[in-house]
Z-matrix of the N, CA and C atoms (Angstrom, degrees):
N
C 1 1.495
C 2 1.567 1 106.69
N 3 1.327 2 117.58 1 127.24
C 4 1.478 3 119.80 2 177.70
C 5 1.509 4 109.90 3 -56.85
N 6 1.307 5 115.25 4 150.39
C 7 1.416 6 123.95 5 179.23
C 8 1.522 7 112.19 6 -64.06
N 9 1.320 8 117.17 7 -36.74
C 10 1.461 9 122.49 8 -178.89
C 11 1.489 10 108.98 9 -67.38
N 12 1.327 11 119.34 10 -39.03
C 13 1.492 12 121.11 11 174.09
C 14 1.527 13 112.01 12 -65.51
N 15 1.252 14 116.81 13 -40.45
C 16 1.496 15 118.47 14 178.64
C 17 1.547 16 112.64 15 -63.04
N 18 1.301 17 114.53 16 -42.82
C 19 1.474 18 119.77 17 177.70
C 20 1.550 19 110.45 18 -64.12
N 21 1.328 20 115.35 19 -43.08
C 22 1.471 21 120.10 20 178.73
C 23 1.547 22 110.14 21 -60.63
N 24 1.309 23 114.42 22 -46.52
C 25 1.520 24 115.76 23 179.66
C 26 1.519 25 113.07 24 -68.04
N 27 1.347 26 119.32 25 -33.07
C 28 1.407 27 122.35 26 177.14
C 29 1.517 28 112.30 27 -66.33
N 30 1.335 29 115.51 28 -46.08
C 31 1.505 30 120.27 29 178.25
C 32 1.492 31 110.40 30 -67.16
N 33 1.304 32 120.78 31 -34.68
C 34 1.426 33 125.64 32 173.11
C 35 1.472 34 112.05 33 -60.67
N 36 1.370 35 117.81 34 -43.58
C 37 1.439 36 121.34 35 179.38
C 38 1.568 37 109.68 36 -67.66
N 39 1.251 38 119.54 37 -40.08
C 40 1.457 39 123.89 38 177.96
C 41 1.560 40 108.93 39 -63.14
N 42 1.276 41 117.08 40 -46.57
C 43 1.444 42 118.77 41 179.66
C 44 1.571 43 111.41 42 -63.88
N 45 1.333 44 117.33 43 -40.15
C 46 1.421 45 119.44 44 175.92
C 47 1.500 46 112.37 45 -60.31
N 48 1.398 47 117.40 46 -45.07
C 49 1.491 48 121.16 47 -179.24
C 50 1.519 49 109.37 48 -61.76
N 51 1.289 50 118.57 49 -43.22
C 52 1.485 51 122.02 50 178.18
C 53 1.472 52 112.19 51 -59.99
N 54 1.358 53 114.44 52 -45.53
C 55 1.435 54 119.90 53 179.89
C 56 1.603 55 110.70 54 -65.26
N 57 1.340 56 115.95 55 -42.51
C 58 1.480 57 120.63 56 178.09
C 59 1.455 58 112.63 57 -60.94
N 60 1.362 59 117.71 58 -44.38
C 61 1.448 60 121.75 59 -178.11
C 62 1.579 61 110.37 60 -71.87
N 63 1.289 62 117.91 61 -36.43
C 64 1.444 63 121.90 62 -179.89
C 65 1.543 64 114.81 63 -69.41
N 66 1.373 65 114.47 64 -41.71
C 67 1.442 66 117.25 65 -171.46
C 68 1.530 67 111.46 66 -105.05
N 69 1.296 68 119.56 67 -16.48
C 70 1.470 69 122.61 68 178.31
C 71 1.516 70 112.01 69 -135.02
N 72 1.378 71 116.39 70 60.45
C 73 1.484 72 119.06 71 -176.32
C 74 1.498 73 113.53 72 -58.83
N 75 1.313 74 117.28 73 -35.90
C 76 1.476 75 116.12 74 -179.75
C 77 1.481 76 111.79 75 -70.28
N 78 1.287 77 118.41 76 -41.51
C 79 1.492 78 119.94 77 172.13
C 80 1.480 79 115.92 78 -61.31
N 81 1.297 80 119.59 79 -36.51
C 82 1.438 81 127.20 80 176.20
C 83 1.528 82 110.14 81 -66.12
N 84 1.331 83 116.54 82 -43.17
C 85 1.454 84 120.76 83 178.57
C 86 1.497 85 112.01 84 -65.01
N 87 1.354 86 116.17 85 -40.28
C 88 1.444 87 122.81 86 -179.36
C 89 1.567 88 108.31 87 -67.10
N 90 1.310 89 118.96 88 -40.46
C 91 1.424 90 122.81 89 178.28
C 92 1.510 91 110.28 90 -62.68
N 93 1.295 92 121.04 91 -47.36
C 94 1.418 93 123.99 92 177.32
C 95 1.535 94 111.77 93 -62.55
N 96 1.278 95 116.89 94 -40.66
C 97 1.485 96 121.27 95 175.18
C 98 1.541 97 112.74 96 -59.89
N 99 1.350 98 113.03 97 -43.14
C 100 1.484 99 117.08 98 -179.50
C 101 1.459 100 110.38 99 -69.59
N 102 1.324 101 122.90 100 -39.99
C 103 1.474 102 124.75 101 175.87
C 104 1.505 103 110.59 102 -60.53
N 105 1.338 104 115.86 103 -46.08
C 106 1.490 105 120.28 104 -179.82
C 107 1.535 106 109.82 105 -59.85
N 108 1.309 107 118.02 106 -45.11
C 109 1.468 108 123.94 107 177.50
C 110 1.501 109 108.41 108 -52.90
N 111 1.314 110 114.19 109 -54.50
C 112 1.486 111 119.90 110 -176.40
C 113 1.518 112 111.51 111 -59.02
N 114 1.344 113 117.50 112 -42.73
C 115 1.468 114 120.13 113 -179.72
C 116 1.514 115 111.67 114 -65.94
N 117 1.325 116 115.28 115 -35.80
C 118 1.464 117 118.93 116 178.53
C 119 1.544 118 110.94 117 -70.43
N 120 1.312 119 118.85 118 -33.73
C 121 1.409 120 121.44 119 176.35
C 122 1.550 121 111.80 120 -68.53
N 123 1.319 122 117.05 121 -39.26
C 124 1.441 123 122.05 122 177.70
C 125 1.495 124 108.40 123 -66.34
N 126 1.304 125 120.28 124 -44.20
C 127 1.471 126 121.17 125 179.99
C 128 1.556 127 111.94 126 -65.31
N 129 1.349 128 113.02 127 -37.62
C 130 1.521 129 113.15 128 175.68
C 131 1.498 130 111.19 129 -66.10
N 132 1.281 131 117.68 130 -38.81
C 133 1.480 132 120.31 131 -179.28
C 134 1.522 133 110.51 132 -66.16
N 135 1.354 134 120.04 133 -41.14
C 136 1.479 135 120.35 134 172.20
C 137 1.465 136 112.01 135 -63.75
N 138 1.308 137 119.57 136 -42.72
C 139 1.438 138 120.86 137 177.37
C 140 1.533 139 114.70 138 -59.48
N 141 1.394 140 114.94 139 -43.77
C 142 1.457 141 116.56 140 174.94
C 143 1.520 142 111.98 141 -62.98
N 144 1.330 143 118.50 142 -42.32
C 145 1.437 144 120.83 143 178.38
C 146 1.508 145 112.92 144 -58.21
N 147 1.310 146 117.77 145 -47.55
C 148 1.488 147 119.98 146 179.00
C 149 1.507 148 112.19 147 -66.74
N 150 1.345 149 119.67 148 -35.59
C 151 1.455 150 121.74 149 176.25
C 152 1.559 151 109.11 150 -62.05
N 153 1.316 152 116.63 151 -47.81
C 154 1.410 153 117.84 152 -177.52
C 155 1.551 154 112.13 153 -69.45
N 156 1.290 155 114.71 154 -27.40
C 157 1.491 156 120.65 155 -179.64
C 158 1.493 157 108.03 156 -68.55
N 159 1.322 158 116.35 157 -39.44
C 160 1.490 159 120.05 158 -173.69
C 161 1.548 160 113.32 159 -85.28
N 162 1.343 161 116.06 160 -10.93
C 163 1.468 162 116.97 161 -178.71
C 164 1.538 163 111.67 162 -103.27
């Protein structure tokens, strides 16, 4: 992928995030909460797997 295209996509993503947070703060907060919940579930699953693996 050309570097110019990568930079353009990165800046586009940053602009979208700023717009999303500025004009839809409730939606942005819910999205972050959902992602955090999913990451915690993944971490819990990995922890359970490792615990059972070692015992």
